[in-house]
N, C-alpha and C positions, 0 to 999 in steps of 0.2 A: 504494500500500500504506499509506504513512504517513498519508494523508488518511482512508483507511478506518478505520484505528486511532484517529485523532483524533476521528472522529465517535463512536466507541464511548466514548471517555474523556469527551468533552463531554456525552454523554447519560447518563453514569454507568452504562454497560452493560458496561464492562471490569472484571473482577475478577481480582485477582492473588493466588494462593494460594501459601503457603510451599512446600507439596509435597502430593502425592497418593501416599500409600504404601498398597499393598494386598498382602496376603499370600496371597490366594486369589481365585478368580474369584467375585465376588459382585455381582450387579447391585444388590442392595438397598443395598449400601455406597455406590455411586455415587448412587442415588436419594436416600439420606439426606444426602449431601453437597450435592446440588442443592437439597434442601429448606432446608438450613441457610444457604445463600447466596441464597435466594429466587429460584432459577432453575428449580424444578420446573414441569414442564408448558410450558416455553418452549423455543424452538429455541435450543440452546447449542452453542458450538464450544469444546472443551477442547483447548488447545495444550500439548503436552508437549515437553520438551527432548530426551528420548531415548525410544526405543521401550520401552514398558512394557506387555507383553501382558496383565497382570492389568487394567490400567485400560482399555486398548482393547477387550478382549473383554467386560468387564463393562458398558461404556457402550454397546456395539453393540446390545444388546437394548432400549434406551430409545428410544422414538419421539421424533425431533427432535434427538437428541443426536448429535453428530459429534465425533470425535477427529482430531487432526492433529499432525504433528511440525513443528518450526519451518521446516524446509526444504521442507515440502509445503503450507504455507498459502497461500491466494490471496485476492484482493480479494473475489471473489464470496462465498466461505465466510464472510469476516469480516462483510460487509454483510448477508448472509442470516440471520445468527445474531442472535437478540434478546439473548443474553448471550454475551460473549466472555470466556472463562475461561482464564487463562494461568498456568502454574506459574512461580514466581520465576526458576528457572534459565533458562526459555525466554525470559523478558523480556531477560536479558542477551544471549542469542544473537540475538534479534530486533534489538536495538539495534546489535549488531556488523554484521549483514547488511544492514539497511534504513535505518540512520541516515545 
């Protein structure tokens, strides 16, 4: 797991966001976020620290985009994604579990 994440960091394909806050189910909001971080049209894995149904369901309609919680990520998902997008809170949990 650590080496898979190291590959993403070395290739500049890991993006850490302060937070992803959504007030409603809007796929367009997630698409705009992906555009702004230059991940649109690429396979992306969005890792959240806690279950956020607005983000999960809004991202579900976008081809190539997958969401996961810290405790459900696996090596295949990390390596399969072109962009590894992690929320800041999730980074702390990943460090606790996998460091």
